[in-house]
C-alpha positions in Angstrom: 0.0 0.0 0.0 1.1 3.6 -0.5 2.6 5.6 2.3 4.6 3.0 4.2 1.9 0.5 5.4 1.7 -2.9 3.8 -0.3 -6.0 4.6 1.0 -9.5 4.6 4.6 -9.1 3.6 6.8 -12.1 2.7 7.6 -13.7 6.0 11.1 -14.6 4.7 12.0 -10.9 4.4 11.1 -10.1 8.0 14.1 -9.7 10.4 12.5 -12.3 12.8 10.9 -15.7 12.6 7.2 -15.9 12.9 5.9 -18.2 15.6 3.6 -21.1 14.9 0.1 -19.9 13.8 1.3 -16.3 13.7 0.2 -14.1 10.8 1.3 -10.6 9.8 -1.5 -8.1 9.8 0.5 -5.0 9.0 4.1 -3.9 8.3 4.7 -0.2 8.8 7.6 2.1 8.3 7.8 5.9 8.8 6.0 8.2 6.5 7.8 8.9 3.2 8.0 12.6 4.2 10.4 11.7 7.0 12.7 10.0 4.5 12.3 12.7 1.9 13.2 15.6 4.3 16.1 13.7 5.8 17.6 12.6 2.5 17.1 16.1 1.1 19.2 17.5 3.9 21.9 14.9 3.4 22.1 15.5 -0.4 22.1 19.3 0.1 24.9 19.1 2.6 26.9 16.9 0.4 26.4 18.6 -2.9 26.3 22.1 -1.5 29.6 21.6 0.4 31.2 20.1 -2.6 30.0 22.9 -4.9 31.2 25.5 -2.5 34.6 23.8 -2.1 35.0 23.5 -5.9 34.1 27.2 -6.4 36.4 28.3 -3.6 39.4 26.3 -4.9 38.7 27.3 -8.5 38.7 31.0 -7.6 41.7 30.9 -5.3 44.2 28.1 -5.8 43.0 26.4 -9.0 43.3 22.7 -9.3 46.8 22.8 -10.7 49.7 22.1 -8.4 49.9 20.3 -5.1 47.6 22.6 -3.1 44.9 22.3 -5.8 45.2 18.6 -5.9 45.0 18.3 -2.1 41.9 20.5 -2.1 40.4 18.4 -4.8 41.1 15.2 -2.8 39.4 16.8 0.3 36.4 17.7 -1.8 36.2 14.2 -3.1 36.4 12.7 0.4 33.6 15.1 1.4 31.4 13.9 -1.4 32.1 10.2 -0.7 31.3 10.8 3.0 28.0 12.4 2.2 27.2 9.7 -0.4 27.8 7.0 2.3 25.5 9.0 4.7 22.8 9.1 2.0 23.1 5.4 1.6 22.7 4.7 5.3 19.8 7.2 5.6 18.0 5.1 3.0 19.1 1.8 4.6 17.8 2.9 8.0 14.5 4.0 6.5 14.1 0.6 4.8 15.0 -1.3 8.0 13.1 0.7 10.6 9.9 -1.2 10.7 7.0 -2.1 13.0 5.2 -5.4 12.4 1.7 -6.1 13.8 0.8 -9.8 13.9 -2.1 -11.6 15.3 0.1 -12.4 18.4 2.5 -9.5 19.0 3.8 -6.1 18.1 7.5 -6.1 16.9 9.7 -3.0 16.6 12.8 -3.7 14.5 15.6 -1.2 13.7 18.8 -1.7 11.7 20.9 1.5 11.6 23.7 -0.2 9.6 24.9 -3.6 8.6 26.3 -4.4 12.1 23.4 -3.1 14.2 20.0 -4.6 14.9 17.7 -3.6 17.7 14.4 -5.4 18.2 11.7 -5.4 20.8 8.5 -7.4 20.9 5.4 -7.4 23.1 2.5 -9.8 23.2 -0.8 -8.1 22.1 -2.5 -9.3 25.3 0.0 -7.1 27.2 -1.0 -3.9 25.3 -3.0 -1.9 27.8 -3.6 1.5 26.3 -3.4 2.9 22.7 -3.2 6.5 21.7 -2.6 8.5 18.5 -0.8 11.8 18.5 -0.4 14.2 15.7 1.3 17.6 16.0 1.4 20.3 13.4 0.2 21.1 9.9 2.4 18.6 8.0 1.2 15.7 10.1 -2.4 16.7 9.7 -2.2 17.4 5.9 -0.2 14.3 5.1 -2.0 12.1 7.7 0.9 10.8 9.8 1.7 10.7 13.4 2.6 8.5 16.4 0.8 5.5 17.8 1.7 5.0 21.4 1.1 1.6 23.0 1.5 1.3 26.8 2.2 -2.3 27.8 2.4 -4.4 30.9 5.7 -5.9 29.7 9.3 -5.0 30.2 9.2 -2.3 27.5 6.4 -0.3 28.9 5.9 2.0 25.9 6.0 1.1 22.3 6.0 4.3 20.1 5.4 3.8 16.4 6.5 7.3 15.4 5.9 9.1 12.2 3.8 6.4 10.6 1.2 7.0 7.9 -2.5 6.7 8.8 -2.0 6.3 12.6 -5.7 6.0 13.3 -6.0 3.1 10.9 -3.1 1.3 12.5 -4.5 1.9 15.9 -7.7 0.1 14.8 -5.6 -2.8 13.5 -3.7 -3.2 16.7 -6.8 -2.7 18.8 -8.7 -5.3 16.9 -5.8 -7.8 17.0 -5.4 -7.2 20.7 -9.1 -7.9 21.4 -9.0 -11.0 19.3 -5.8 -12.2 21.1 -7.5 -11.7 24.4 -10.6 -13.5 23.3 -8.6 -16.5 22.1 -6.6 -16.5 25.3 -9.8 -16.5 27.3 -11.3 -19.4 25.3 -8.0 -21.3 25.7 -8.2 -20.8 29.5 -11.9 -21.9 29.5 -10.9 -25.2 27.7 -8.3 -26.1 30.3 
């Protein structure tokens, strides 16, 4: 679906293994506007700095001779640094996800290749849900935060900057109620 929310992704592409009987209800990442603004800042810093450096060197030293070559190398290192930052900005956006299943809520974040942070809470432990939106952009583009207070070790799950937060709140709320009903019927059978 557009805007960062997808239903039923390929379980093999998830950064965790689904439990027996577990089904993915929604996979959510931050709103595209978060990524767009962040990547625009990185690109502007990289290209702007490189352009200013090239202009300054061209007007003063020129690129002939040792000082010009050193300045050219510094500008090239600057550009490579910002290109790497742009890549990892994209990488983090692609790998900062929240997954709602019929059993749990999973928060997974990979900042780079050698980092992975993941937290999970059972839906039956979710006590309170709330949507927060602040400002014109969040209202116009329909994104905001879904805050889940839990009875587990991680007492607050915040799904920040997600598209259509009220819709996701309804998905989590419905899945939580269904999980509690199935837990209650399982206890009644015992």
